[in-house]
C-alpha positions, 0 to 999 in steps of 0.5 A: 177505563178507556182502551185503545181504539183499534189495532196500532199502525205507523202509517198516515191515521184517518178515522172516518165517523159514520157508515152511510153514503158518506163514510162508506165512500170515503172509506172505499175511495182510499182503497189504494192509498198508504193509509191506515182507516179506521171507520167507526159507526153506531151500527153494523151495517151500510143503510140505503135510506132512501129505501126505508119506506119500502121495507116499512110497507112490506115491499122489500126487506131490510137485508136489501138496503142494509148490507154489513158494512164489515162485509163490503170491505172485507177485501180492503186490507187498509180499513178496519171496521170498528163498531161503537158510537162516538161519544167525543171528539178531541181536535187538540189531541187528535182522538176520537173517544167511543162507547161500546157496551159499557167499554169505552175506547180511544182512537188516535188521528192524523185526518178525520172524516165525519160523516154522522148524518142526520137523525129525525127532529121533532122540533122540540117535541121528542116525546112526539116520538113514542106514538109517531116514529120517524124514518131514519133507521131499520128499527123505525122501518120495522116498528112502522110496518108492525104498526101499520099491518098490526092496525088492519088486523086490530081493525078486523077483530074490533066490533066498534065502529069508532075503534075500526075507523081510528085504526084505519086512519094512518097519518104521514106528518111532512110532505117532503119526498119521504112523507110523499112516498110513505103515503103513497105506498100505504094508499096502494098497500090498503088498495092493492095488496090487502084488498080482499084478504079481510072478512070483517073490513074493507082495507080500501076504505083506510084513510090515509091523510098527509100532513105539513105546515108548509103551503105545498107538497115537495117544496123544494122540487117547485110547484109544478111538481109539487102540485103534479105530485099532490094530484096523484097521491089525491087519485089514490085517495090521499087526504092532503092538509097543508097549513097544518102544524102538529101540536099534540101526538099521544096514543090515540091521535093528534092534533094539528093547529091551522093556519086560520088559528083552528084547532083539528083533533084527528083520531088515529092509531098509526102516525108516521113522522117525516118532517124534519131532521137534526144533525148529529150532536157531533156537530155542536162537539166539532163547533164548540172547538172550532168555532164554527157556526152550526145552524138550527138543525145542528149542522155545521158550517164547514170552509170551501174545502169541506173542513172545520176552522182552523183544522184542515185535517177535519173534514165534515161531510154529508148531512151534517155539514152546511154548505151553501149549494149542497142538498142534505141529499145522498149526492152531497155525502157521496161527492163530499167524501170523494172529494175529501179522499182525493185531497187525503191522497194528493197531500200524502203524494206531496200536494201543498194543503194550503192550495186546495181546490174548493169543493164543487157540488155536481147537482144530478137532480132529484126525484121522488116516486108517489106511486106505482108507475108515477113519480116526479124528478128534477134535473137542472132546469128539466122537470118531468113526472109520471112513468118516465120519471118513475123508470129514471128513479128505479134505475137510479136506485139500483145503481147506488144499491151495493152489490149484485144480490141486493140489486136482483133481489130488490128487482125481483120484488119491485116485480112483485110489488108493481107488476102484480099486487104481491109484497113479501115482506108482510110479517110482522111481531108485536116486539117489532111494533111496541118494543120501543113503549114497552121498554120505556114503561120498564125504565119507568118501573125501574125508576120507580124501584129505585125511587122507593130504594131510596127512600127507604134507605133514607128512612133507615138513615133518619132511624139510625140518627134518632138511634144515635142521638137517642 
């Protein structure tokens, strides 16, 4: 049974899918508009994804980068926040279907803004996820924190040199910004925070490997900054292996194929995957109904006004939208969402929807932190790195965090970590680290039991048939 999706209204109905940078900014920009907003998201929080790696390495808490969406928007009376995973979009009837704990809901719209974002891509090898979590959700970050710190704990108790070496080997797949940041922080965690904390092992001997099939580190930022970032990582002791494509991942390690055709097995307990993205499946749902193009990552090609073909009331913004010159970064989502909100307000005031000015993206540059006191940045034609870039990185990320309390708490955490050597979020649990595999084991057990029940049922039916025949 499908239930009404939300409180009904006679005003112009705007439905926003997603509570990331695009969804949240669209809702906030419509605060004073005479509309009724329904923001539907599958999580209860707005996630500041660029700092997930700091949650995974114990620098900050998840609460500092994931404030509750409902609390952020509680004073915005024209917006209702709804929890649920969107399962279908009907462009003809202008409705959204969503699911929450087994209950289906249907929400009508007049204007739709789809900002569902992207997830991790394993390039068709989704089974890698069991042993190499991505870096797209809070669950991913907490799981990785448990596995990283748990590896040190297990190594401390091990008397087998080979097992200790495997436990103290950390492999990061993907040399983009997330991979570079993650590799740098694992190295610093081992070299600074955990130095001297163990009696049986030396944490500074941990081996951190950064892998990528590409020929360079940070390819989108250019050769100069890539080389600068690589040099800093190598100074931290990170091993950089380029031209290495991952072909297999399991509990005990990873297998890579190199450009020369050779293969290598790397024994390691902890793997981090940051090598690709896949857009929300909603992109394909929209494309199937509108005839729009989608790329290999599942992103939908949008019109110059960020709408999908034939549907000027349906906007796609952020990572899931495909437009030349607009990167899949936070700024693309923020600017696209604000642009869509401005169009909605203008047209409610009488503007001609057929005379829209096309969306123009303003490139504010890109940055990646490598380690304490070191980052790389590219702003237009200007490229720079080192301490100044690191300060600029800190300042920019503080600006985009939501709420004064989050900014203050994050600043204090950074001071403790970067000025000293302390990290305040080193608590781990087995459930955080291995819940994914436990759930899959339970699913396998249930499937086996159900299979046995089916076989027993078929046997009973066969016996009944034989009895009737006799």
